[in-house]
C-alpha positions in Angstrom: 29.4 164.3 73.3 32.3 166.7 72.6 30.4 169.9 71.7 27.2 171.5 72.8 25.9 171.8 69.3 25.9 168.1 68.9 23.5 167.6 71.9 20.6 168.9 69.8 21.5 166.7 66.8 18.2 165.2 65.7 16.2 164.5 62.6 12.6 163.9 61.7 11.7 160.4 60.5 8.5 158.7 59.6 8.6 157.4 63.2 8.8 161.0 64.6 11.8 162.9 65.8 14.9 160.8 66.5 17.5 162.3 68.8 21.1 161.3 68.8 21.2 161.9 72.5 17.8 162.5 74.2 18.3 164.7 77.3 14.8 166.0 77.1 13.2 162.6 77.7 15.5 162.0 80.6 14.8 165.4 82.1 11.0 164.8 82.0 11.6 161.7 84.1 13.8 163.2 86.8 13.0 166.9 86.7 11.1 166.9 90.0 14.0 165.3 91.8 16.6 167.5 90.2 14.6 170.6 91.2 14.4 169.4 94.8 18.2 168.8 94.9 18.9 172.2 93.3 16.6 173.9 95.8 18.6 172.2 98.6 21.8 173.9 97.3 20.0 177.2 97.1 18.9 176.8 100.7 22.3 175.9 102.2 24.2 178.3 99.9 27.4 176.3 99.7 27.7 176.6 95.9 31.3 175.5 96.0 32.3 172.5 98.2 28.8 171.8 99.3 27.8 168.5 100.9 26.7 167.2 97.5 30.4 166.9 96.5 31.3 164.4 99.2 28.0 162.5 98.8 28.7 162.2 95.1 32.2 161.0 95.6 31.1 158.3 98.1 28.4 157.1 95.7 30.7 157.0 92.7 33.2 155.0 94.7 30.5 152.5 95.8 29.2 152.2 92.3 32.7 151.7 90.7 34.7 149.8 93.2 37.2 152.6 93.5 38.9 153.1 96.8 38.4 156.9 96.6 36.9 159.4 94.2 37.8 163.1 93.7 35.1 165.1 91.8 36.5 167.8 89.6 35.6 170.5 87.0 35.7 168.4 83.8 37.0 165.3 82.2 40.1 167.2 81.1 40.8 168.3 84.7 40.4 164.7 85.6 43.3 163.8 83.2 45.6 166.7 84.2 45.4 166.3 88.0 46.8 162.7 88.3 49.6 163.5 85.8 50.6 166.6 87.8 50.4 164.6 91.0 52.9 162.0 89.5 55.3 164.8 88.6 55.0 164.0 84.9 56.4 166.9 82.8 59.1 168.0 80.4 61.2 165.2 79.0 58.6 162.5 79.8 56.8 160.4 77.2 53.2 159.6 77.7 51.8 156.9 75.4 48.2 157.3 74.2 46.1 156.5 71.1 45.5 159.2 68.5 42.0 157.9 67.9 40.3 159.9 70.7 39.1 163.4 71.6 41.7 166.1 71.8 41.4 166.5 75.5 43.6 163.4 76.1 46.6 165.0 74.2 45.9 168.4 75.6 46.2 167.2 79.1 49.6 165.7 78.4 50.9 168.8 76.7 49.6 171.1 79.5 51.9 169.2 82.0 54.8 169.8 79.6 55.2 166.1 78.8 55.3 164.7 75.2 52.4 162.6 73.8 53.6 159.5 71.9 50.8 158.3 69.7 50.1 154.5 69.5 48.1 152.7 66.9 44.8 151.0 67.6 43.3 147.6 67.2 41.0 147.9 64.1 38.2 145.9 65.7 38.1 147.2 69.2 39.2 150.8 68.2 41.2 150.9 71.4 45.0 151.1 71.9 46.9 148.1 70.5 49.1 146.6 73.3 51.5 145.2 70.7 52.0 148.6 69.1 52.4 150.1 72.6 55.4 147.8 73.2 56.9 148.9 69.9 56.5 152.6 70.7 58.0 152.2 74.2 61.1 150.4 72.7 61.4 153.2 70.1 61.4 155.9 72.8 64.0 154.0 74.8 66.3 153.5 71.8 66.1 157.2 70.8 66.8 158.2 74.4 65.5 161.8 74.2 62.5 161.1 76.3 61.8 159.0 79.4 58.8 156.6 79.3 56.6 157.6 82.2 52.9 156.9 81.6 50.3 155.4 79.4 46.7 156.6 78.9 44.4 153.9 77.4 41.1 155.3 76.2 37.9 153.3 76.6 36.6 154.4 73.3 32.8 154.6 72.9 32.5 153.0 76.3 34.3 149.7 75.7 37.1 149.0 78.2 40.6 148.7 76.8 42.6 145.5 77.2 43.7 146.2 80.7 44.9 142.7 81.3 47.7 143.1 78.7 48.2 146.8 79.3 48.7 146.3 83.1 51.4 143.7 82.4 53.2 146.1 80.1 52.8 149.1 82.4 54.1 147.1 85.4 57.1 145.8 83.5 58.0 149.2 82.0 57.3 151.0 85.3 54.7 153.3 83.6 51.9 155.1 85.5 48.6 153.9 83.9 45.8 156.5 83.8 42.7 155.2 82.2 40.7 157.7 80.1 37.2 156.5 81.0 35.4 159.6 79.7 33.0 157.5 77.7 32.9 154.3 79.7 31.4 154.8 83.1 29.3 151.7 83.7 31.5 149.5 81.6 33.0 146.2 82.9 35.9 143.9 82.4 36.0 140.5 84.1 33.1 141.7 86.2 35.1 144.7 87.5 33.8 148.2 86.9 35.5 151.1 85.1 37.2 152.8 88.0 38.6 149.4 89.3 40.6 148.5 86.2 43.6 150.9 86.4 45.5 152.6 89.3 43.7 155.8 88.3 40.8 156.5 86.0 39.6 159.9 84.7 35.9 160.2 83.6 33.8 163.0 82.2 30.2 164.0 83.1 29.7 166.3 80.1 25.9 166.5 79.5 25.9 164.0 76.6 27.8 161.3 78.5 25.9 158.2 79.8 26.1 159.9 83.2 26.1 163.6 82.5 25.7 166.8 84.4 24.0 169.9 83.2 27.4 171.5 82.5 31.0 170.5 82.7 32.0 168.0 85.3 34.3 165.1 85.9 35.9 162.8 88.4 39.1 160.8 89.1 38.8 157.3 90.6 41.7 155.7 92.3 42.8 152.4 93.8 45.3 154.1 96.1 43.9 156.1 99.0 47.1 158.1 99.2 46.1 159.8 95.9 43.1 161.5 97.3 44.8 164.2 99.4 47.1 165.4 96.7 44.4 165.3 94.1 42.1 167.4 96.3 45.0 169.8 96.8 45.7 170.2 93.1 42.1 170.8 92.3 42.0 173.7 94.8 45.0 175.7 93.5 47.5 173.4 95.2 46.6 174.5 98.7 46.9 172.6 102.0 43.9 171.0 103.8 43.1 174.4 105.4 43.1 176.0 102.0 45.4 178.8 103.2 48.9 178.0 101.9 50.0 176.8 98.5 52.1 173.6 98.9 52.3 172.6 95.3 51.3 173.8 91.8 47.5 173.5 91.2 44.6 175.2 89.5 40.9 175.7 89.9 39.7 172.2 89.1 36.7 172.1 91.5 33.2 170.8 90.7 30.4 173.0 91.8 27.5 171.9 94.0 24.8 172.3 91.4 26.4 169.9 89.0 27.0 167.4 91.8 23.3 167.7 92.7 22.3 166.9 89.2 24.6 163.9 89.0 23.3 162.5 92.3 19.8 162.5 90.9 20.9 160.9 87.6 22.8 158.2 89.5 19.5 156.9 90.9 18.4 155.9 87.4 21.8 155.1 85.9 21.7 151.3 86.1 18.2 151.2 84.5 19.4 153.4 81.7 22.5 151.2 81.3 20.3 148.2 80.7 18.4 150.1 78.0 21.6 151.1 76.3 22.8 147.5 76.2 19.5 146.3 74.8 19.6 148.9 72.0 23.2 147.9 71.3 22.2 144.2 71.0 19.6 145.1 68.5 22.0 147.2 66.5 24.6 144.4 66.5 22.1 141.8 65.4 20.7 143.8 62.5 23.8 145.6 61.3 26.6 143.0 61.6 26.0 141.9 58.0 26.3 145.4 56.5 29.0 146.8 58.8 31.5 146.0 61.4 30.3 146.9 64.9 32.9 147.6 67.6 34.2 144.4 69.1 34.9 144.2 72.8 37.9 142.4 74.3 37.0 139.0 75.9 35.3 139.6 79.3 34.4 143.3 78.5 31.0 144.8 78.7 30.6 148.3 77.2 29.1 151.2 79.0 27.9 152.3 75.5 28.5 156.0 75.9 28.3 155.8 72.1 27.5 153.1 69.5 29.9 152.9 66.6 30.6 150.7 63.6 32.7 150.7 60.5 30.8 150.9 57.2 31.9 151.1 53.5 31.0 154.4 51.9 30.5 156.0 55.3 29.7 159.5 54.1 27.1 158.3 51.6 25.5 156.1 54.3 25.4 159.0 56.7 23.8 161.2 54.2 21.2 158.5 53.3 20.4 158.0 57.0 20.0 161.8 57.5 17.5 161.9 54.6 15.6 159.1 56.3 15.4 161.1 59.5 18.2 159.2 61.4 20.9 161.4 62.9 24.5 160.2 62.9 27.9 161.5 64.0 31.5 160.7 63.3 34.0 160.2 66.1 36.7 160.8 64.9 37.1 161.7 61.3 40.6 163.2 61.9 43.0 161.4 64.2 45.0 163.6 66.6 48.3 163.1 64.8 46.7 164.6 61.7 45.5 167.8 63.5 47.6 171.0 63.3 48.0 171.2 67.1 49.5 167.7 67.3 51.0 166.9 63.9 54.5 167.6 65.2 54.1 164.5 67.3 53.0 162.3 64.4 55.1 159.1 64.3 57.1 158.2 61.2 54.9 156.2 58.8 51.7 157.4 60.5 49.3 155.1 62.3 47.8 152.9 59.6 45.0 151.2 61.5 43.9 154.5 63.1 43.7 156.2 59.7 41.7 153.3 58.2 39.2 153.3 61.0 38.8 157.1 60.9 37.8 156.9 57.3 34.9 154.6 57.8 33.7 155.0 61.4 30.1 156.0 62.1 28.1 156.5 65.3 24.3 156.0 65.5 21.8 157.3 68.1 22.5 155.8 71.5 20.5 156.7 74.6 18.1 154.9 76.9 15.0 156.4 75.4 15.2 155.0 71.9 12.0 153.1 70.9 
């Protein structure tokens, strides 16, 4: 989820209260374990850089196939840190979809680089590799920016087409940073999110499929050399002794309490993932004749951070569902290139497929505790 208010989104139906994301049911299941882990933090008193951080990083690496993991303060920090580490900044073009949460573009702009918006595939809702190639060529022809990076977004949990994207990134010498904020647990060709790109940023905001009880995130890498510099940047750019500043950094640390919560949730994550996929299968079967559920690229299995489909008369459908006691949400009704903060980067002619999908996209309740 992208706002605390949304976490309580629920409605009363004839079947009882239906939650869009049900954190209360999950907490009842794990509360004893969470309290035990939080008590351990209180006992050792290392509220920052406690042993839970390293334990979490090791378990996330084992779960994802990443060579190393650096836990950090948020999903946004997880995007900023690798870009800074690569020296991406003013004069650099970073290609990304406009159909995503604003954190993706904010991270690029904070580094001083320029976001170049790319259209999406209207069935997968993810970045369109063919349009990416067109945008890269446009930037090279204009000559005012240097193509440096691409940030695919695994929207709603569905991995982007990393097979095609990797070929483009390698050919064009672009750093590829996957935005896996919604896709932890997803797969492509039996490889987990975290093992699909050189670097992957993910978010553990409370409403995510693996969520903390506050802001949290992590960066997953396939290059062990990344770890040291990422750890430095998240701690104000200091050296390993944390005494001297050796590069520009900021406070991007994850606190021990949030790591403790995530460790307890990791124990039930795979079971919850099975339940999410079972719910998605029911949705797909029963709704495919009245809407267009998100399609996944061949070989991909979604982590189902959210469930989304395209429907005609979206707003009317959402209102009718609300009246029946079924909460819904819209991600995203306004593409980034249409927002005041980013409209100066809107491409000539707009992004036709992005704008069409934004007009009819709808998300339904998705969590492991739906009956």
